[in-house]
FISEMI-931283 format. One record per residue: residue number from 0; residue in one letter; x, y, z of N, C-alpha, C in turn. Coordinates in pm, 1 decimal. Layout:
! residues N
PT num residu      n_u      n_v      n_w     ca_u     ca_v     ca_w      c_u      c_v      c_w
PT NUM      A        X        Y        Z        X        Y        Z        X        Y        Z
...
END
This chain:
! residues 120
PT num residu      n_u      n_v      n_w     ca_u     ca_v     ca_w      c_u      c_v      c_w
PT   0      M     81.5   -127.8    -19.2     -0.8      4.4      1.9    109.3    144.1     -9.5
PT   1      K     48.3    204.4    -90.6    140.9    336.1    -96.5     71.7    451.9    -25.5
PT   2      L    121.9    520.4     44.5     88.1    634.4    116.6     82.4    776.0     11.3
PT   3      T    -23.4    843.2     21.5    -13.8    949.7    -97.1     26.1   1076.3    -26.3
PT   4      R     87.5   1169.9    -85.3     83.4   1308.8    -16.2    -19.7   1333.1     63.8
PT   5      R   -145.8   1332.9    -12.7   -244.5   1381.5     72.5   -298.8   1340.5    212.9
PT   6      E   -268.2   1202.8    186.8   -292.9   1104.2    294.9   -203.5   1153.5    424.3
PT   7      A    -64.9   1164.9    390.2     32.3   1210.0    484.0     -4.3   1329.2    528.7
PT   8      V    -13.5   1443.6    461.4    -63.9   1565.8    522.4   -173.9   1550.0    600.8
PT   9      I   -271.0   1471.4    579.2   -398.9   1485.8    649.1   -357.9   1412.3    774.4
PT  10      G   -288.5   1333.1    767.6   -220.3   1222.5    878.6   -139.7   1313.4    978.1
PT  11      A    -56.2   1378.6    935.9     26.7   1481.0   1006.1    -50.9   1569.8   1063.2
PT  12      S   -181.7   1634.1   1003.5   -263.2   1748.3   1055.2   -319.1   1690.1   1173.0
PT  13      I   -357.0   1583.3   1177.7   -453.0   1525.4   1274.1   -342.7   1473.6   1405.4
PT  14      G   -249.1   1428.6   1379.1   -139.1   1419.4   1466.3    -94.9   1560.5   1560.2
PT  15      A    -96.0   1643.3   1466.8    -29.4   1762.1   1539.0   -142.2   1843.5   1613.1
PT  16      A   -287.7   1824.1   1559.4   -395.0   1853.5   1615.5   -410.5   1775.0   1773.8
PT  17      A   -376.2   1652.2   1772.8   -391.1   1575.5   1888.7   -304.1   1611.4   1979.6
PT  18      G   -181.1   1644.7   1947.4    -80.9   1690.5   2012.6   -108.5   1815.6   2097.2
PT  19      V   -148.5   1935.4   2016.9   -175.5   2033.2   2096.2   -328.5   2041.6   2166.4
PT  20      A   -395.6   1939.1   2121.1   -529.5   1934.7   2215.9   -458.0   1857.0   2349.5
PT  21      G   -378.7   1785.8   2332.3   -309.2   1709.2   2476.3   -224.1   1793.9   2572.2
PT  22      V   -149.5   1866.8   2484.5    -53.2   1971.0   2561.5   -105.2   2102.8   2600.6
PT  23      G   -184.7   2177.6   2498.8   -236.3   2293.0   2509.7   -381.7   2292.2   2545.4
PT  24      G   -461.2   2175.7   2571.9   -593.0   2161.9   2597.5   -626.8   2239.9   2727.2
PT  25      R   -510.4   2192.7   2827.1   -576.7   2288.5   2968.6   -531.6   2418.9   2944.7
PT  26      Y   -448.2   2459.9   2895.5   -457.7   2632.5   2867.5   -595.5   2686.8   2804.6
PT  27      F   -624.0   2630.0   2685.9   -724.3   2667.9   2617.7   -881.5   2650.6   2688.9
PT  28      L   -900.3   2559.1   2769.1   -991.3   2490.0   2838.5  -1035.5   2564.8   2978.7
PT  29      R   -904.8   2618.2   3019.6   -926.8   2668.2   3159.3  -1035.6   2807.7   3161.0
PT  30      K  -1085.6   2831.4   3272.5  -1191.6   2941.2   3273.3  -1085.2   3077.5   3268.6
PT  31      R  -1139.1   3170.6   3191.1  -1105.7   3313.0   3179.2  -1151.5   3410.3   3276.4
PT  32      H  -1096.2   3491.3   3344.9  -1111.5   3592.3   3410.0  -1111.9   3713.5   3350.7
PT  33      A  -1182.9   3812.1   3386.6  -1173.2   3952.3   3361.6  -1043.9   3999.2   3420.1
PT  34      P   -974.5   4081.8   3305.8   -840.4   4161.1   3366.6   -840.6   4241.4   3494.1
PT  35      S   -733.8   4196.1   3581.0   -770.6   4321.6   3695.9   -584.6   4334.3   3736.7
PT  36      P   -576.1   4433.0   3808.9   -443.9   4480.0   3820.6   -348.0   4402.7   3909.4
PT  37      Y   -412.1   4282.5   3941.1   -350.0   4158.0   4025.5   -310.7   4043.8   3960.6
PT  38      D   -331.5   4061.3   3835.5   -321.7   3926.6   3753.5   -195.0   3854.2   3751.4
PT  39      D    -73.3   3931.5   3753.0     69.4   3872.3   3783.2     63.5   3792.1   3892.8
PT  40      L      0.6   3836.5   4017.1     -1.7   3785.7   4148.9    -81.5   3658.8   4157.7
PT  41      L   -224.8   3704.4   4085.0   -338.6   3568.3   4101.2   -290.2   3459.7   4007.8
PT  42      A   -205.7   3484.1   3905.8   -132.9   3347.4   3824.4    -58.4   3236.4   3929.6
PT  43      L    -22.2   3297.2   4059.3     42.9   3225.1   4123.2    -53.3   3111.2   4206.0
PT  44      L   -182.0   3125.8   4183.9   -291.4   3058.5   4246.0   -339.9   2943.6   4155.5
PT  45      D   -367.5   2806.7   4230.4   -382.6   2710.5   4127.7   -550.0   2702.2   4084.6
PT  46      D   -625.9   2755.6   4183.3   -753.6   2761.2   4156.3   -807.8   2878.2   4190.4
PT  47      R   -810.0   2991.5   4097.0   -854.6   3129.6   4161.0  -1009.9   3147.7   4196.0
PT  48      D  -1081.8   3055.4   4144.2  -1246.8   3093.8   4200.6  -1238.2   3027.2   4342.3
PT  49      A  -1187.9   2919.7   4365.2  -1179.7   2842.4   4504.6  -1105.0   2959.5   4594.1
PT  50      D   -991.1   2984.0   4547.0   -924.0   3094.9   4637.5   -997.2   3231.8   4650.1
PT  51      A  -1075.9   3289.2   4568.6  -1167.5   3412.3   4593.1  -1257.6   3359.3   4713.8
PT  52      Q  -1331.7   3230.9   4700.8  -1395.5   3211.1   4798.1  -1345.0   3221.6   4940.3
PT  53      I  -1236.9   3143.1   4960.5  -1137.3   3180.2   5067.3  -1118.6   3324.5   5077.5
PT  54      G  -1073.6   3374.1   5008.4  -1043.9   3535.1   5005.4  -1186.8   3608.8   5067.7
PT  55      E  -1288.9   3565.1   5025.6  -1415.3   3643.7   5097.6  -1406.2   3630.2   5250.2
PT  56      T  -1369.6   3509.8   5290.3  -1359.9   3466.9   5442.6  -1259.7   3556.3   5502.7
PT  57      V  -1147.8   3577.4   5426.5  -1030.7   3636.0   5496.1  -1088.4   3788.0   5508.4
PT  58      L  -1160.4   3830.3   5399.8  -1191.8   3999.1   5394.1  -1269.3   4015.8   5489.5
PT  59      A  -1362.7   3935.3   5544.4  -1466.9   3931.6   5645.4  -1394.7   3956.7   5786.2
PT  60      E  -1264.0   3918.9   5819.9  -1196.2   3906.8   5925.4  -1115.9   4059.1   5913.1
PT  61      I  -1088.1   4125.1   5808.8  -1001.4   4245.4   5797.3  -1089.2   4377.4   5802.2
PT  62      E  -1085.7   4449.0   5852.0  -1158.3   4609.4   5862.5  -1104.5   4679.1   5743.1
PT  63      D   -970.8   4718.0   5731.6   -905.4   4808.1   5639.9   -834.1   4735.5   5549.2
PT  64      F   -889.4   4645.1   5453.2   -808.4   4602.2   5353.2   -770.1   4705.2   5239.0
PT  65      D   -660.1   4684.6   5208.3   -600.8   4819.2   5105.4   -543.2   4686.5   4985.5
PT  66      P   -605.0   4677.7   4882.8   -580.5   4581.3   4791.1   -429.9   4639.0   4720.8
PT  67      Q   -422.1   4741.5   4688.3   -297.0   4814.2   4596.3   -210.3   4792.7   4696.9
PT  68      A   -220.2   4860.3   4821.9    -86.7   4844.8   4934.2    -41.0   4660.0   4943.3
PT  69      T   -148.2   4615.3   4962.9   -124.8   4450.7   4990.0    -77.9   4398.0   4848.2
PT  70      A    -91.7   4433.5   4735.2    -45.8   4373.1   4604.7    122.3   4431.2   4581.8
PT  71      D    159.4   4562.3   4622.8    275.5   4631.1   4630.7    368.1   4545.2   4720.7
PT  72      D    304.6   4521.3   4833.5    383.2   4445.3   4943.1    400.8   4320.0   4899.5
PT  73      L    317.8   4215.3   4844.4    333.8   4107.1   4786.5    436.6   4116.2   4668.2
PT  74      R    434.6   4187.7   4578.3    539.9   4203.0   4495.6    674.7   4240.3   4540.0
PT  75      A    682.1   4302.3   4640.2    793.7   4339.8   4665.5    869.4   4201.9   4739.0
PT  76      R    813.3   4147.5   4828.5    833.0   4042.5   4890.3    882.4   3910.0   4798.9
PT  77      L    812.2   3900.7   4678.3    799.9   3797.4   4577.8    920.6   3832.3   4472.8
PT  78      A    988.9   3943.8   4481.5   1095.5   3983.4   4395.2   1230.8   3901.8   4456.8
PT  79      H   1222.2   3881.0   4586.2   1342.8   3806.6   4624.8   1296.3   3664.8   4711.6
PT  80      N   1182.8   3601.9   4668.9   1156.1   3497.7   4739.3   1050.5   3427.4   4635.8
PT  81      T   1051.3   3285.5   4673.5    899.3   3222.5   4596.1    783.4   3200.1   4691.9
PT  82      L    680.4   3201.1   4638.5    552.5   3194.3   4708.3    557.9   3082.0   4831.3
PT  83      S    615.8   2968.3   4788.2    626.9   2851.6   4876.1    720.4   2918.9   5002.8
PT  84      G    844.0   2980.2   4956.3    915.2   3054.9   5052.9    858.0   3146.5   5151.4
PT  85      L    783.7   3251.1   5101.0    691.9   3319.6   5160.9    598.6   3251.4   5278.4
PT  86      M    535.6   3155.0   5214.2    446.6   3089.6   5314.5    524.5   2993.1   5422.6
PT  87      A    628.0   2945.2   5381.2    663.9   2877.8   5494.1    752.8   2969.1   5582.6
PT  88      E    806.1   3093.8   5563.6    835.3   3190.2   5647.1    724.3   3268.6   5732.4
PT  89      D    590.0   3271.6   5669.8    489.4   3297.7   5737.9    451.1   3233.7   5868.0
PT  90      A    472.8   3073.4   5841.2    416.5   2982.7   5932.6    516.2   2969.5   6018.5
PT  91      S    653.4   2972.2   6003.3    759.1   2958.9   6100.2    759.3   3077.8   6205.2
PT  92      E    707.0   3196.6   6136.4    719.9   3313.2   6215.9    591.7   3373.6   6268.4
PT  93      G    500.7   3247.7   6262.4    352.3   3306.3   6325.4    272.6   3389.2   6267.6
PT  94      R    313.9   3444.6   6149.7    215.1   3528.7   6069.7    111.8   3432.2   5998.2
PT  95      L    -19.7   3415.3   6065.5   -114.6   3353.5   6012.8   -229.8   3422.8   6014.9
PT  96      V   -334.2   3363.8   5930.6   -488.9   3407.2   5924.2   -591.2   3296.9   5938.7
PT  97      E   -688.0   3330.1   5982.3   -812.5   3213.8   6004.8   -894.8   3280.4   5915.7
PT  98      A   -941.1   3176.4   5824.8  -1068.7   3214.4   5740.1  -1155.1   3078.1   5750.6
PT  99      G  -1240.6   3109.6   5805.0  -1351.6   2989.3   5802.6  -1312.8   2875.6   5872.1
PT 100      G  -1235.9   2876.8   5983.0  -1149.8   2775.0   6058.7  -1047.0   2689.3   6000.1
PT 101      W   -993.1   2759.7   5872.5   -866.4   2697.8   5833.0   -755.8   2827.4   5867.9
PT 102      I   -646.8   2760.3   5920.7   -564.2   2867.4   5918.2   -446.0   2852.6   5813.8
PT 103      L   -442.4   2983.8   5761.2   -357.5   2986.7   5655.0   -233.5   3100.2   5661.8
PT 104      P    -86.8   3069.1   5573.1     -2.3   3182.7   5603.5    -58.3   3274.6   5543.7
PT 105      E     -5.8   3404.3   5602.7    -75.7   3550.4   5589.1    -48.6   3581.4   5431.2
PT 106      T     54.5   3543.9   5356.0     71.0   3561.5   5200.6    -29.4   3489.6   5154.5
PT 107      L    -62.6   3357.9   5165.4   -175.2   3299.5   5111.6   -326.0   3388.8   5125.1
PT 108      G   -343.6   3408.4   5250.1   -471.3   3474.5   5294.0   -482.1   3613.0   5228.2
PT 109      A   -356.5   3680.0   5173.1   -357.9   3811.1   5116.1   -375.7   3790.8   4946.8
PT 110      L   -304.1   3704.9   4906.0   -342.9   3647.4   4740.5   -501.9   3591.2   4738.0
PT 111      C   -540.1   3534.8   4821.6   -681.6   3477.5   4830.8   -770.9   3635.7   4848.0
PT 112      A   -752.8   3695.4   4933.9   -834.7   3840.9   4947.7   -835.2   3906.5   4805.4
PT 113      L   -706.6   3903.9   4727.6   -703.8   3999.4   4614.2   -763.7   3924.0   4525.7
PT 114      A   -794.4   3794.6   4510.9   -859.3   3705.7   4427.3   -996.8   3740.0   4452.5
PT 115      A  -1065.3   3759.8   4591.1  -1177.2   3798.4   4605.2  -1207.9   3924.2   4542.8
PT 116      K  -1111.2   4037.4   4573.8  -1134.4   4160.0   4495.9  -1163.3   4171.3   4368.3
PT 117      A  -1055.1   4082.4   4278.6  -1076.6   4082.3   4139.7  -1198.8   4039.4   4090.3
PT 118      A  -1261.8   3942.7   4169.7  -1370.9   3865.6   4137.3  -1519.4   3970.0   4144.7
PT 119      A  -1478.5   4060.2   4252.9  -1592.8   4131.1   4268.0  -1625.0   4225.6   4172.3
END
């Protein structure tokens, strides 16, 4: 059986499409959010919608939350450390927040609160 050029091109196209769907499918199928001034920080979260729900609970405990100052502080701290490093520092130094019975590192609580503000 001889393979024609047309069949080869069709086969290659199907293979390429399957590869894109497998590798890039997660990117194309993920939920899109309205742009916010905190997108660089919110990209660090695994599940922005779930984290926004946690953020609502965090915000209920904070009287004077300033999203811009919080974002500026997080950006400055992340310039010299990773998110996991900051959360480990928070835990070791006792900088924790309570959100609906959950105890979170302060950095994660601030990110969740920004997610809640961005969703509002």
